[in-house]
All heavy atoms as a GROMACS GRO file, in nm:
protein
  633
    1ILE      N    1   9.214   8.996  10.073
    1ILE     CA    2   9.124   9.002   9.959
    1ILE      C    3   9.008   8.904   9.980
    1ILE      O    4   8.893   8.939   9.955
    1ILE     CB    5   9.201   8.973   9.828
    1ILE    CG1    6   9.297   9.088   9.800
    1ILE    CG2    7   9.105   8.952   9.712
    1ILE    CD1    8   9.394   9.062   9.687
    2GLU      N    9   9.040   8.785  10.026
    2GLU     CA   10   8.934   8.686  10.049
    2GLU      C   11   8.842   8.728  10.164
    2GLU      O   12   8.722   8.704  10.157
    2GLU     CB   13   8.995   8.548  10.076
    2GLU     CG   14   9.052   8.482   9.953
    2GLU     CD   15   8.950   8.460   9.843
    2GLU    OE1   16   8.838   8.414   9.871
    2GLU    OE2   17   8.982   8.492   9.727
    3ALA      N   18   8.898   8.789  10.267
    3ALA     CA   19   8.815   8.837  10.378
    3ALA      C   20   8.720   8.946  10.330
    3ALA      O   21   8.602   8.948  10.367
    3ALA     CB   22   8.903   8.888  10.492
    4ALA      N   23   8.769   9.036  10.246
    4ALA     CA   24   8.684   9.142  10.192
    4ALA      C   25   8.576   9.083  10.102
    4ALA      O   26   8.460   9.126  10.106
    4ALA     CB   27   8.768   9.243  10.116
    5LYS      N   28   8.611   8.984  10.023
    5LYS     CA   29   8.514   8.919   9.935
    5LYS      C   30   8.405   8.851  10.017
    5LYS      O   31   8.286   8.866   9.989
    5LYS     CB   32   8.584   8.817   9.847
    5LYS     CG   33   8.491   8.744   9.753
    5LYS     CD   34   8.566   8.643   9.668
    5LYS     CE   35   8.470   8.569   9.578
    5LYS     NZ   36   8.538   8.466   9.500
    6SER      N   37   8.445   8.780  10.120
    6SER     CA   38   8.349   8.712  10.206
    6SER      C   39   8.257   8.811  10.276
    6SER      O   40   8.134   8.790  10.284
    6SER     CB   41   8.425   8.628  10.310
    6SER     OG   42   8.335   8.568  10.400
    7TRP      N   43   8.313   8.919  10.326
    7TRP     CA   44   8.233   9.021  10.395
    7TRP      C   45   8.136   9.088  10.299
    7TRP      O   46   8.022   9.116  10.332
    7TRP     CB   47   8.324   9.122  10.463
    7TRP     CG   48   8.258   9.209  10.564
    7TRP    CD1   49   8.129   9.201  10.609
    7TRP    CD2   50   8.317   9.319  10.632
    7TRP    NE1   51   8.106   9.299  10.703
    7TRP    CE2   52   8.219   9.373  10.718
    7TRP    CE3   53   8.443   9.376  10.630
    7TRP    CZ2   54   8.244   9.482  10.800
    7TRP    CZ3   55   8.467   9.485  10.713
    7TRP    CH2   56   8.369   9.537  10.797
    8ALA      N   57   8.181   9.113  10.175
    8ALA     CA   58   8.094   9.175  10.074
    8ALA      C   59   7.976   9.083  10.042
    8ALA      O   60   7.861   9.129  10.033
    8ALA     CB   61   8.174   9.206   9.948
    9GLU      N   62   8.003   8.957  10.025
    9GLU     CA   63   7.896   8.862   9.997
    9GLU      C   64   7.797   8.854  10.112
    9GLU      O   65   7.676   8.851  10.093
    9GLU     CB   66   7.954   8.724   9.965
    9GLU     CG   67   8.030   8.721   9.834
    9GLU     CD   68   8.113   8.596   9.813
    9GLU    OE1   69   8.128   8.515   9.909
    9GLU    OE2   70   8.165   8.579   9.701
   10GLN      N   71   7.850   8.853  10.234
   10GLN     CA   72   7.765   8.851  10.353
   10GLN      C   73   7.680   8.978  10.362
   10GLN      O   74   7.561   8.973  10.391
   10GLN     CB   75   7.850   8.836  10.479
   10GLN     CG   76   7.770   8.840  10.607
   10GLN     CD   77   7.859   8.841  10.730
   10GLN    OE1   78   7.980   8.825  10.722
   10GLN    NE2   79   7.799   8.859  10.846
   11LEU      N   80   7.742   9.092  10.334
   11LEU     CA   81   7.672   9.220  10.338
   11LEU      C   82   7.553   9.219  10.242
   11LEU      O   83   7.442   9.261  10.278
   11LEU     CB   84   7.768   9.333  10.301
   11LEU     CG   85   7.706   9.472  10.286
   11LEU    CD1   86   7.665   9.528  10.422
   11LEU    CD2   87   7.801   9.565  10.214
   12LEU      N   88   7.574   9.172  10.121
   12LEU     CA   89   7.468   9.172  10.021
   12LEU      C   90   7.357   9.073  10.056
   12LEU      O   91   7.239   9.101  10.031
   12LEU     CB   92   7.525   9.144   9.882
   12LEU     CG   93   7.617   9.254   9.829
   12LEU    CD1   94   7.679   9.212   9.698
   12LEU    CD2   95   7.543   9.386   9.816
   13ARG      N   96   7.392   8.959  10.116
   13ARG     CA   97   7.289   8.864  10.163
   13ARG      C   98   7.209   8.924  10.277
   13ARG      O   99   7.089   8.905  10.286
   13ARG     CB  100   7.354   8.734  10.209
   13ARG     CG  101   7.391   8.638  10.100
   13ARG     CD  102   7.425   8.500  10.154
   13ARG     NE  103   7.519   8.502  10.264
   13ARG     CZ  104   7.652   8.498  10.251
   13ARG    NH1  105   7.706   8.493  10.132
   13ARG    NH2  106   7.730   8.500  10.357
   14GLN      N  107   7.277   8.994  10.365
   14GLN     CA  108   7.216   9.051  10.486
   14GLN      C  109   7.129   9.171  10.454
   14GLN      O  110   7.034   9.200  10.525
   14GLN     CB  111   7.329   9.090  10.582
   14GLN     CG  112   7.288   9.129  10.719
   14GLN     CD  113   7.410   9.158  10.806
   14GLN    OE1  114   7.524   9.164  10.760
   14GLN    NE2  115   7.386   9.176  10.934
   15THR      N  116   7.161   9.244  10.348
   15THR     CA  117   7.091   9.370  10.316
   15THR      C  118   7.046   9.372  10.170
   15THR      O  119   7.084   9.462  10.094
   15THR     CB  120   7.182   9.490  10.344
   15THR    OG1  121   7.298   9.479  10.260
   15THR    CG2  122   7.223   9.500  10.489
   16PRO      N  123   6.963   9.277  10.127
   16PRO     CA  124   6.929   9.268   9.985
   16PRO      C  125   6.855   9.390   9.930
   16PRO      O  126   6.869   9.423   9.812
   16PRO     CB  127   6.843   9.143   9.975
   16PRO     CG  128   6.789   9.124  10.112
   16PRO     CD  129   6.893   9.177  10.206
   17GLN      N  130   6.779   9.458  10.011
   17GLN     CA  131   6.702   9.573   9.964
   17GLN      C  132   6.757   9.707  10.012
   17GLN      O  133   6.698   9.811   9.985
   17GLN     CB  134   6.555   9.560  10.009
   17GLN     CG  135   6.487   9.433   9.962
   17GLN     CD  136   6.484   9.420   9.810
   17GLN    OE1  137   6.460   9.517   9.740
   17GLN    NE2  138   6.507   9.300   9.760
   18ALA      N  139   6.868   9.705  10.082
   18ALA     CA  140   6.923   9.828  10.141
   18ALA      C  141   6.989   9.916  10.036
   18ALA      O  142   7.040   9.868   9.935
   18ALA     CB  143   7.023   9.794  10.250
   19ASP      N  144   6.989  10.045  10.062
   19ASP     CA  145   7.060  10.137   9.974
   19ASP      C  146   7.206  10.146  10.019
   19ASP      O  147   7.245  10.090  10.121
   19ASP     CB  148   6.993  10.275   9.972
   19ASP     CG  149   6.996  10.345  10.107
   19ASP    OD1  150   7.047  10.289  10.206
   19ASP    OD2  151   6.949  10.459  10.114
   20ALA      N  152   7.286  10.216   9.939
   20ALA     CA  153   7.429  10.226   9.969
   20ALA      C  154   7.455  10.288  10.105
   20ALA      O  155   7.542  10.242  10.179
   20ALA     CB  156   7.500  10.305   9.859
   21ALA      N  157   7.380  10.392  10.142
   21ALA     CA  158   7.403  10.458  10.271
   21ALA      C  159   7.382  10.362  10.387
   21ALA      O  160   7.460  10.362  10.482
   21ALA     CB  161   7.312  10.580  10.284
   22ALA      N  162   7.279  10.281  10.380
   22ALA     CA  163   7.252  10.185  10.488
   22ALA      C  164   7.364  10.081  10.496
   22ALA      O  165   7.407  10.042  10.605
   22ALA     CB  166   7.117  10.117  10.466
   23ARG      N  167   7.412  10.038  10.381
   23ARG     CA  168   7.522   9.940  10.380
   23ARG      C  169   7.650  10.002  10.434
   23ARG      O  170   7.723   9.937  10.510
   23ARG     CB  171   7.542   9.886  10.239
   23ARG     CG  172   7.431   9.794  10.196
   23ARG     CD  173   7.450   9.744  10.056
   23ARG     NE  174   7.346   9.648  10.023
   23ARG     CZ  175   7.306   9.622   9.901
   23ARG    NH1  176   7.363   9.684   9.799
   23ARG    NH2  177   7.211   9.534   9.879
   24ILE      N  178   7.677  10.125  10.396
   24ILE     CA  179   7.797  10.193  10.447
   24ILE      C  180   7.789  10.204  10.599
   24ILE      O  181   7.887  10.176  10.669
   24ILE     CB  182   7.812  10.332  10.382
   24ILE    CG1  183   7.843  10.318  10.233
   24ILE    CG2  184   7.920  10.415  10.453
   24ILE    CD1  185   7.827  10.447  10.154
   25GLN      N  186   7.675  10.245  10.650
   25GLN     CA  187   7.659  10.258  10.796
   25GLN      C  188   7.680  10.124  10.865
   25GLN      O  189   7.749  10.116  10.967
   25GLN     CB  190   7.521  10.315  10.832
   25GLN     CG  191   7.505  10.461  10.803
   25GLN     CD  192   7.594  10.551  10.889
   25GLN    OE1  193   7.675  10.509  10.971
   25GLN    NE2  194   7.580  10.681  10.868
   26LEU      N  195   7.625  10.017  10.809
   26LEU     CA  196   7.644   9.885  10.868
   26LEU      C  197   7.791   9.845  10.868
   26LEU      O  198   7.842   9.792  10.968
   26LEU     CB  199   7.560   9.781  10.792
   26LEU     CG  200   7.570   9.638  10.842
   26LEU    CD1  201   7.524   9.626  10.988
   26LEU    CD2  202   7.487   9.546  10.753
   27LEU      N  203   7.861   9.872  10.759
   27LEU     CA  204   8.003   9.840  10.753
   27LEU      C  205   8.084   9.918  10.856
   27LEU      O  206   8.170   9.862  10.924
   27LEU     CB  207   8.058   9.866  10.612
   27LEU     CG  208   8.008   9.769  10.505
   27LEU    CD1  209   8.050   9.818  10.367
   27LEU    CD2  210   8.059   9.629  10.530
   28PHE      N  211   8.056  10.048  10.869
   28PHE     CA  212   8.127  10.128  10.968
   28PHE      C  213   8.097  10.080  11.110
   28PHE      O  214   8.187  10.071  11.194
   28PHE     CB  215   8.091  10.276  10.953
   28PHE     CG  216   8.186  10.352  10.864
   28PHE    CD1  217   8.180  10.337  10.726
   28PHE    CD2  218   8.281  10.438  10.917
   28PHE    CE1  219   8.266  10.406  10.643
   28PHE    CE2  220   8.369  10.507  10.835
   28PHE     CZ  221   8.362  10.491  10.697
   29GLU      N  222   7.972  10.049  11.137
   29GLU     CA  223   7.936  10.002  11.271
   29GLU      C  224   8.003   9.869  11.303
   29GLU      O  225   8.047   9.846  11.415
   29GLU     CB  226   7.785   9.993  11.284
   29GLU     CG  227   7.720  10.131  11.289
   29GLU     CD  228   7.569  10.128  11.279
   29GLU    OE1  229   7.509  10.018  11.280
   29GLU    OE2  230   7.510  10.237  11.269
   30THR      N  231   8.014   9.784  11.203
   30THR     CA  232   8.078   9.654  11.224
   30THR      C  233   8.229   9.667  11.236
   30THR      O  234   8.290   9.607  11.324
   30THR     CB  235   8.042   9.559  11.108
   30THR    OG1  236   7.900   9.549  11.097
   30THR    CG2  237   8.100   9.420  11.132
   31ALA      N  238   8.289   9.747  11.151
   31ALA     CA  239   8.435   9.760  11.150
   31ALA      C  240   8.489   9.846  11.262
   31ALA      O  241   8.594   9.815  11.320
   31ALA     CB  242   8.481   9.818  11.016
   32PHE      N  243   8.417   9.955  11.295
   32PHE     CA  244   8.471  10.053  11.389
   32PHE      C  245   8.387  10.073  11.515
   32PHE      O  246   8.421  10.157  11.598
   32PHE     CB  247   8.487  10.189  11.318
   32PHE     CG  248   8.563  10.180  11.189
   32PHE    CD1  249   8.505  10.219  11.069
   32PHE    CD2  250   8.692  10.131  11.185
   32PHE    CE1  251   8.574  10.210  10.949
   32PHE    CE2  252   8.762  10.122  11.066
   32PHE     CZ  253   8.703  10.161  10.947
   33ALA      N  254   8.276  10.000  11.524
   33ALA     CA  255   8.187  10.011  11.641
   33ALA      C  256   8.132  10.153  11.658
   33ALA      O  257   8.115  10.202  11.768
   33ALA     CB  258   8.255   9.964  11.769
   34ARG      N  259   8.109  10.218  11.543
   34ARG     CA  260   8.051  10.352  11.545
   34ARG      C  261   7.991  10.379  11.407
   34ARG      O  262   8.033  10.319  11.308
   34ARG     CB  263   8.155  10.458  11.578
   34ARG     CG  264   8.266  10.467  11.472
   34ARG     CD  265   8.353  10.589  11.489
   34ARG     NE  266   8.455  10.599  11.388
   34ARG     CZ  267   8.436  10.645  11.264
   34ARG    NH1  268   8.316  10.686  11.225
   34ARG    NH2  269   8.535  10.652  11.177
   35PRO      N  270   7.896  10.470  11.400
   35PRO     CA  271   7.841  10.505  11.269
   35PRO      C  272   7.939  10.593  11.190
   35PRO      O  273   8.027  10.657  11.247
   35PRO     CB  274   7.713  10.583  11.302
   35PRO     CG  275   7.736  10.637  11.439
   35PRO     CD  276   7.827  10.539  11.510
   36ALA      N  277   7.921  10.595  11.062
   36ALA     CA  278   8.000  10.683  10.977
   36ALA      C  279   7.955  10.827  11.000
   36ALA      O  280   7.836  10.853  11.016
   36ALA     CB  281   7.981  10.647  10.830
   37SER      N  282   8.051  10.918  11.002
   37SER     CA  283   8.016  11.060  11.012
   37SER      C  284   7.954  11.105  10.880
   37SER      O  285   7.963  11.034  10.778
   37SER     CB  286   8.140  11.144  11.042
   37SER     OG  287   8.226  11.144  10.929
   38ALA      N  288   7.896  11.223  10.879
   38ALA     CA  289   7.837  11.275  10.756
   38ALA      C  290   7.944  11.287  10.647
   38ALA      O  291   7.919  11.255  10.530
   38ALA     CB  292   7.771  11.410  10.782
   39ASP      N  293   8.062  11.332  10.685
   39ASP     CA  294   8.172  11.346  10.589
   39ASP      C  295   8.216  11.210  10.536
   39ASP      O  296   8.238  11.192  10.416
   39ASP     CB  297   8.289  11.420  10.655
   39ASP     CG  298   8.402  11.447  10.558
   39ASP    OD1  299   8.374  11.505  10.450
   39ASP    OD2  300   8.517  11.413  10.590
   40GLU      N  301   8.230  11.112  10.625
   40GLU     CA  302   8.269  10.977  10.584
   40GLU      C  303   8.163  10.916  10.492
   40GLU      O  304   8.197  10.849  10.394
   40GLU     CB  305   8.290  10.888  10.706
   40GLU     CG  306   8.412  10.922  10.786
   40GLU     CD  307   8.418  10.853  10.920
   40GLU    OE1  308   8.311  10.826  10.980
   40GLU    OE2  309   8.530  10.827  10.966
   41LEU      N  310   8.038  10.939  10.524
   41LEU     CA  311   7.930  10.887  10.442
   41LEU      C  312   7.935  10.948  10.302
   41LEU      O  313   7.926  10.878  10.201
   41LEU     CB  314   7.795  10.914  10.508
   41LEU     CG  315   7.672  10.856  10.440
   41LEU    CD1  316   7.683  10.705  10.424
   41LEU    CD2  317   7.547  10.892  10.519
   42ALA      N  318   7.954  11.080  10.295
   42ALA     CA  319   7.961  11.148  10.166
   42ALA      C  320   8.081  11.099  10.084
   42ALA      O  321   8.069  11.071   9.964
   42ALA     CB  322   7.968  11.298  10.186
   43LYS      N  323   8.196  11.086  10.148
   43LYS     CA  324   8.315  11.039  10.078
   43LYS      C  325   8.302  10.893  10.036
   43LYS      O  326   8.347  10.855   9.928
   43LYS     CB  327   8.439  11.059  10.165
   43LYS     CG  328   8.479  11.204  10.177
   43LYS     CD  329   8.600  11.224  10.265
   43LYS     CE  330   8.636  11.373  10.273
   43LYS     NZ  331   8.749  11.397  10.362
   44SER      N  332   8.238  10.814  10.119
   44SER     CA  333   8.216  10.673  10.085
   44SER      C  334   8.124  10.661   9.966
   44SER      O  335   8.149  10.581   9.875
   44SER     CB  336   8.157  10.598  10.205
   44SER     OG  337   8.248  10.595  10.312
   45ARG      N  338   8.018  10.740   9.964
   45ARG     CA  339   7.925  10.737   9.850
   45ARG      C  340   7.995  10.782   9.722
   45ARG      O  341   7.975  10.725   9.616
   45ARG     CB  342   7.803  10.821   9.880
   45ARG     CG  343   7.716  10.760   9.990
   45ARG     CD  344   7.597  10.845  10.016
   45ARG     NE  345   7.508  10.829   9.901
   45ARG     CZ  346   7.380  10.802   9.910
   45ARG    NH1  347   7.324  10.789  10.027
   45ARG    NH2  348   7.307  10.788   9.802
   46ALA      N  349   8.080  10.884   9.732
   46ALA     CA  350   8.155  10.930   9.615
   46ALA      C  351   8.249  10.821   9.565
   46ALA      O  352   8.262  10.799   9.444
   46ALA     CB  353   8.232  11.057   9.648
   47TYR      N  354   8.313  10.753   9.657
   47TYR     CA  355   8.404  10.643   9.622
   47TYR      C  356   8.327  10.532   9.552
   47TYR      O  357   8.369  10.480   9.449
   47TYR     CB  358   8.473  10.593   9.748
   47TYR     CG  359   8.571  10.481   9.725
   47TYR    CD1  360   8.694  10.504   9.665
   47TYR    CD2  361   8.542  10.352   9.766
   47TYR    CE1  362   8.785  10.401   9.645
   47TYR    CE2  363   8.632  10.248   9.747
   47TYR     CZ  364   8.753  10.273   9.687
   47TYR     OH  365   8.843  10.172   9.668
   48LEU      N  366   8.212  10.496   9.608
   48LEU     CA  367   8.131  10.391   9.546
   48LEU      C  368   8.081  10.433   9.408
   48LEU      O  369   8.076  10.351   9.317
   48LEU     CB  370   8.014  10.354   9.637
   48LEU     CG  371   8.053  10.278   9.764
   48LEU    CD1  372   7.937  10.272   9.861
   48LEU    CD2  373   8.104  10.140   9.730
   49THR      N  374   8.047  10.558   9.392
   49THR     CA  375   8.004  10.607   9.262
   49THR      C  376   8.118  10.594   9.161
   49THR      O  377   8.097  10.552   9.047
   49THR     CB  378   7.956  10.753   9.272
   49THR    OG1  379   7.844  10.758   9.360
   49THR    CG2  380   7.918  10.809   9.135
   50ALA      N  381   8.239  10.626   9.205
   50ALA     CA  382   8.355  10.612   9.118
   50ALA      C  383   8.379  10.466   9.080
   50ALA      O  384   8.428  10.436   8.972
   50ALA     CB  385   8.479  10.670   9.185
   51LEU      N  386   8.342  10.375   9.171
   51LEU     CA  387   8.357  10.232   9.143
   51LEU      C  388   8.246  10.179   9.053
   51LEU      O  389   8.252  10.065   9.009
   51LEU     CB  390   8.359  10.151   9.273
   51LEU     CG  391   8.481  10.166   9.362
   51LEU    CD1  392   8.462  10.090   9.493
   51LEU    CD2  393   8.606  10.115   9.290
   52GLY      N  394   8.142  10.259   9.033
   52GLY     CA  395   8.033  10.217   8.946
   52GLY      C  396   7.906  10.181   9.016
   52GLY      O  397   7.824  10.107   8.964
   53ALA      N  398   7.886  10.231   9.138
   53ALA     CA  399   7.767  10.197   9.216
   53ALA      C  400   7.639  10.236   9.145
   53ALA      O  401   7.537  10.170   9.161
   53ALA     CB  402   7.772  10.264   9.353
   54SER      N  403   7.643  10.342   9.065
   54SER     CA  404   7.521  10.383   8.997
   54SER      C  405   7.477  10.280   8.895
   54SER      O  406   7.360  10.268   8.864
   54SER     CB  407   7.542  10.519   8.931
   54SER     OG  408   7.652  10.512   8.841
   55ALA      N  409   7.573  10.202   8.843
   55ALA     CA  410   7.540  10.099   8.746
   55ALA      C  411   7.476   9.978   8.813
   55ALA      O  412   7.376   9.926   8.767
   55ALA     CB  413   7.665  10.057   8.669
   56ASP      N  414   7.535   9.932   8.922
   56ASP     CA  415   7.482   9.815   8.992
   56ASP      C  416   7.528   9.817   9.137
   56ASP      O  417   7.638   9.773   9.169
   56ASP     CB  418   7.525   9.686   8.925
   56ASP     CG  419   7.464   9.561   8.989
   56ASP    OD1  420   7.379   9.576   9.078
   56ASP    OD2  421   7.500   9.451   8.948
   57ALA      N  422   7.442   9.864   9.226
   57ALA     CA  423   7.478   9.876   9.368
   57ALA      C  424   7.484   9.741   9.438
   57ALA      O  425   7.519   9.733   9.554
   57ALA     CB  426   7.377   9.966   9.439
   58SER      N  427   7.453   9.635   9.367
   58SER     CA  428   7.459   9.501   9.427
   58SER      C  429   7.576   9.420   9.372
   58SER      O  430   7.580   9.298   9.390
   58SER     CB  431   7.328   9.427   9.401
   58SER     OG  432   7.223   9.491   9.470
   59ASP      N  433   7.670   9.486   9.310
   59ASP     CA  434   7.787   9.416   9.257
   59ASP      C  435   7.882   9.384   9.372
   59ASP      O  436   7.938   9.476   9.434
   59ASP     CB  437   7.856   9.504   9.153
   59ASP     CG  438   7.977   9.437   9.091
   59ASP    OD1  439   8.015   9.326   9.132
   59ASP    OD2  440   8.035   9.496   8.998
   60PRO      N  441   7.902   9.257   9.402
   60PRO     CA  442   7.988   9.223   9.517
   60PRO      C  443   8.133   9.270   9.499
   60PRO      O  444   8.200   9.300   9.597
   60PRO     CB  445   7.981   9.071   9.525
   60PRO     CG  446   7.918   9.024   9.400
   60PRO     CD  447   7.846   9.138   9.339
   61ARG      N  448   8.181   9.281   9.376
   61ARG     CA  449   8.319   9.327   9.354
   61ARG      C  450   8.336   9.472   9.398
   61ARG      O  451   8.440   9.509   9.453
   61ARG     CB  452   8.359   9.310   9.209
   61ARG     CG  453   8.371   9.162   9.169
   61ARG     CD  454   8.384   9.148   9.022
   61ARG     NE  455   8.263   9.204   8.961
   61ARG     CZ  456   8.245   9.222   8.832
   61ARG    NH1  457   8.340   9.192   8.748
   61ARG    NH2  458   8.132   9.273   8.786
   62MET      N  459   8.233   9.552   9.374
   62MET     CA  460   8.238   9.693   9.416
   62MET      C  461   8.247   9.702   9.568
   62MET      O  462   8.328   9.776   9.623
   62MET     CB  463   8.113   9.765   9.365
   62MET     CG  464   8.103   9.909   9.409
   62MET     SD  465   7.940   9.975   9.375
   62MET     CE  466   7.841   9.884   9.492
   63TRP      N  467   8.163   9.624   9.636
   63TRP     CA  468   8.165   9.626   9.783
   63TRP      C  469   8.293   9.565   9.837
   63TRP      O  470   8.346   9.610   9.939
   63TRP     CB  471   8.040   9.556   9.838
   63TRP     CG  472   7.920   9.640   9.815
   63TRP    CD1  473   7.825   9.623   9.718
   63TRP    CD2  474   7.884   9.759   9.885
   63TRP    NE1  475   7.732   9.726   9.724
   63TRP    CE2  476   7.766   9.809   9.827
   63TRP    CE3  477   7.940   9.829   9.991
   63TRP    CZ2  478   7.704   9.926   9.872
   63TRP    CZ3  479   7.878   9.943  10.036
   63TRP    CH2  480   7.761   9.991   9.976
   64GLN      N  481   8.347   9.465   9.769
   64GLN     CA  482   8.474   9.408   9.810
   64GLN      C  483   8.584   9.514   9.804
   64GLN      O  484   8.663   9.526   9.899
   64GLN     CB  485   8.511   9.290   9.719
   64GLN     CG  486   8.646   9.229   9.751
   64GLN     CD  487   8.683   9.116   9.657
   64GLN    OE1  488   8.598   9.058   9.591
   64GLN    NE2  489   8.810   9.085   9.652
   65ASP      N  490   8.587   9.591   9.698
   65ASP     CA  491   8.687   9.699   9.687
   65ASP      C  492   8.669   9.801   9.798
   65ASP      O  493   8.766   9.847   9.858
   65ASP     CB  494   8.677   9.768   9.551
   65ASP     CG  495   8.730   9.684   9.437
   65ASP    OD1  496   8.796   9.582   9.464
   65ASP    OD2  497   8.705   9.721   9.321
   66PHE      N  498   8.545   9.837   9.826
   66PHE     CA  499   8.519   9.934   9.932
   66PHE      C  500   8.563   9.879  10.068
   66PHE      O  501   8.626   9.949  10.147
   66PHE     CB  502   8.370   9.971   9.935
   66PHE     CG  503   8.336  10.070  10.042
   66PHE    CD1  504   8.373  10.203  10.029
   66PHE    CD2  505   8.268  10.032  10.156
   66PHE    CE1  506   8.343  10.295  10.128
   66PHE    CE2  507   8.238  10.122  10.255
   66PHE     CZ  508   8.276  10.254  10.242
   67ILE      N  509   8.530   9.754  10.095
   67ILE     CA  510   8.569   9.692  10.223
   67ILE      C  511   8.720   9.684  10.235
   67ILE      O  512   8.776   9.710  10.342
   67ILE     CB  513   8.501   9.554  10.237
   67ILE    CG1  514   8.350   9.573  10.258
   67ILE    CG2  515   8.564   9.474  10.350
   67ILE    CD1  516   8.267   9.448  10.242
   68GLN      N  517   8.789   9.654  10.126
   68GLN     CA  518   8.936   9.654  10.130
   68GLN      C  519   8.989   9.791  10.168
   68GLN      O  520   9.088   9.801  10.241
   68GLN     CB  521   8.992   9.609   9.996
   68GLN     CG  522   8.985   9.460   9.975
   68GLN     CD  523   9.045   9.418   9.843
   68GLN    OE1  524   8.972   9.390   9.750
   68GLN    NE2  525   9.175   9.417   9.837
   69SER      N  526   8.922   9.896  10.123
   69SER     CA  527   8.966  10.030  10.160
   69SER      C  528   8.943  10.055  10.308
   69SER      O  529   9.022  10.122  10.373
   69SER     CB  530   8.897  10.136  10.074
   69SER     OG  531   8.761  10.149  10.107
   70LEU      N  532   8.835   9.999  10.365
   70LEU     CA  533   8.812  10.012  10.510
   70LEU      C  534   8.922   9.941  10.588
   70LEU      O  535   8.967   9.990  10.692
   70LEU     CB  536   8.676   9.956  10.549
   70LEU     CG  537   8.552  10.028  10.499
   70LEU    CD1  538   8.426   9.958  10.550
   70LEU    CD2  539   8.552  10.174  10.540
   71PHE      N  540   8.964   9.824  10.538
   71PHE     CA  541   9.071   9.749  10.604
   71PHE      C  542   9.199   9.831  10.612
   71PHE      O  543   9.281   9.809  10.701
   71PHE     CB  544   9.102   9.619  10.529
   71PHE     CG  545   8.998   9.511  10.541
   71PHE    CD1  546   8.998   9.405  10.451
   71PHE    CD2  547   8.902   9.511  10.640
   71PHE    CE1  548   8.906   9.304  10.461
   71PHE    CE2  549   8.808   9.410  10.651
   71PHE     CZ  550   8.811   9.305  10.560
   72ASN      N  551   9.218   9.923  10.521
   72ASN     CA  552   9.342  10.002  10.517
   72ASN      C  553   9.336  10.133  10.594
   72ASN      O  554   9.435  10.204  10.600
   72ASN     CB  555   9.381  10.028  10.371
   72ASN     CG  556   9.431   9.902  10.306
   72ASN    OD1  557   9.522   9.839  10.355
   72ASN    ND2  558   9.369   9.864  10.196
   73LEU      N  559   9.222  10.164  10.653
   73LEU     CA  560   9.213  10.284  10.736
   73LEU      C  561   9.289  10.261  10.866
   73LEU      O  562   9.284  10.153  10.924
   73LEU     CB  563   9.067  10.319  10.764
   73LEU     CG  564   8.985  10.362  10.643
   73LEU    CD1  565   8.839  10.382  10.684
   73LEU    CD2  566   9.041  10.490  10.583
   74LYS      N  567   9.356  10.364  10.912
   74LYS     CA  568   9.433  10.352  11.036
   74LYS      C  569   9.345  10.308  11.153
   74LYS      O  570   9.389  10.233  11.238
   74LYS     CB  571   9.502  10.485  11.069
   74LYS     CG  572   9.618  10.514  10.979
   74LYS     CD  573   9.688  10.641  11.018
   74LYS     CE  574   9.800  10.667  10.921
   74LYS     NZ  575   9.877  10.784  10.956
   75GLU      N  576   9.224  10.353  11.154
   75GLU     CA  577   9.133  10.317  11.263
   75GLU      C  578   9.107  10.167  11.267
   75GLU      O  579   9.085  10.110  11.372
   75GLU     CB  580   8.999  10.392  11.246
   75GLU     CG  581   8.905  10.376  11.361
   75GLU     CD  582   8.782  10.464  11.348
   75GLU    OE1  583   8.774  10.545  11.255
   75GLU    OE2  584   8.693  10.450  11.432
   76PHE      N  585   9.112  10.101  11.153
   76PHE     CA  586   9.093   9.957  11.148
   76PHE      C  587   9.222   9.883  11.179
   76PHE      O  588   9.221   9.780  11.244
   76PHE     CB  589   9.041   9.915  11.010
   76PHE     CG  590   8.999   9.771  11.002
   76PHE    CD1  591   8.872   9.733  11.041
   76PHE    CD2  592   9.087   9.673  10.959
   76PHE    CE1  593   8.832   9.602  11.036
   76PHE    CE2  594   9.048   9.540  10.954
   76PHE     CZ  595   8.920   9.504  10.992
   77ILE      N  596   9.333   9.937  11.134
   77ILE     CA  597   9.462   9.869  11.148
   77ILE      C  598   9.513   9.870  11.292
   77ILE      O  599   9.564   9.770  11.342
   77ILE     CB  600   9.567   9.933  11.055
   77ILE    CG1  601   9.527   9.910  10.909
   77ILE    CG2  602   9.706   9.876  11.080
   77ILE    CD1  603   9.613   9.987  10.810
   78TYR      N  604   9.499   9.983  11.360
   78TYR     CA  605   9.556   9.996  11.494
   78TYR      C  606   9.450   9.983  11.600
   78TYR      O  607   9.346  10.046  11.595
   78TYR     CB  608   9.625  10.133  11.508
   78TYR     CG  609   9.741  10.148  11.414
   78TYR    CD1  610   9.730  10.224  11.299
   78TYR    CD2  611   9.860  10.082  11.437
   78TYR    CE1  612   9.836  10.237  11.210
   78TYR    CE2  613   9.966  10.094  11.350
   78TYR     CZ  614   9.953  10.171  11.236
   78TYR     OH  615  10.057  10.183  11.149
   79VAL      N  616   9.479   9.900  11.699
   79VAL     CA  617   9.390   9.884  11.812
   79VAL      C  618   9.416   9.997  11.910
   79VAL      O  619   9.530  10.028  11.943
   79VAL     CB  620   9.415   9.747  11.882
   79VAL    CG1  621   9.326   9.733  12.003
   79VAL    CG2  622   9.392   9.635  11.784
   80ARG      N  623   9.309  10.058  11.954
   80ARG     CA  624   9.326  10.168  12.050
   80ARG      C  625   9.334  10.115  12.191
   80ARG      O  626   9.277  10.023  12.232
   80ARG     CB  627   9.208  10.264  12.041
   80ARG     CG  628   9.207  10.334  11.910
   80ARG     CD  629   9.093  10.430  11.908
   80ARG     NE  630   9.084  10.488  11.775
   80ARG     CZ  631   9.011  10.592  11.745
   80ARG    NH1  632   8.942  10.651  11.838
   80ARG    NH2  633   9.009  10.638  11.625
   0.00000   0.00000   0.00000
């Protein structure tokens, strides 16, 4: 939880004017060393919308929750 919080705060400092899609791409590139696919991007945006991204896309708690979900993806958990 603390790692996700720290990463979310860093993300928002690093991308103060970026939109959600740019932030999602940066997170995927950092976590998985690849860009998000079109499907992953669409699902990520839907997830963020459900978390309330339309209200405040700069809410660090929203990004922390999203990052925690990335931590739980099999691609992040298992080293290839």
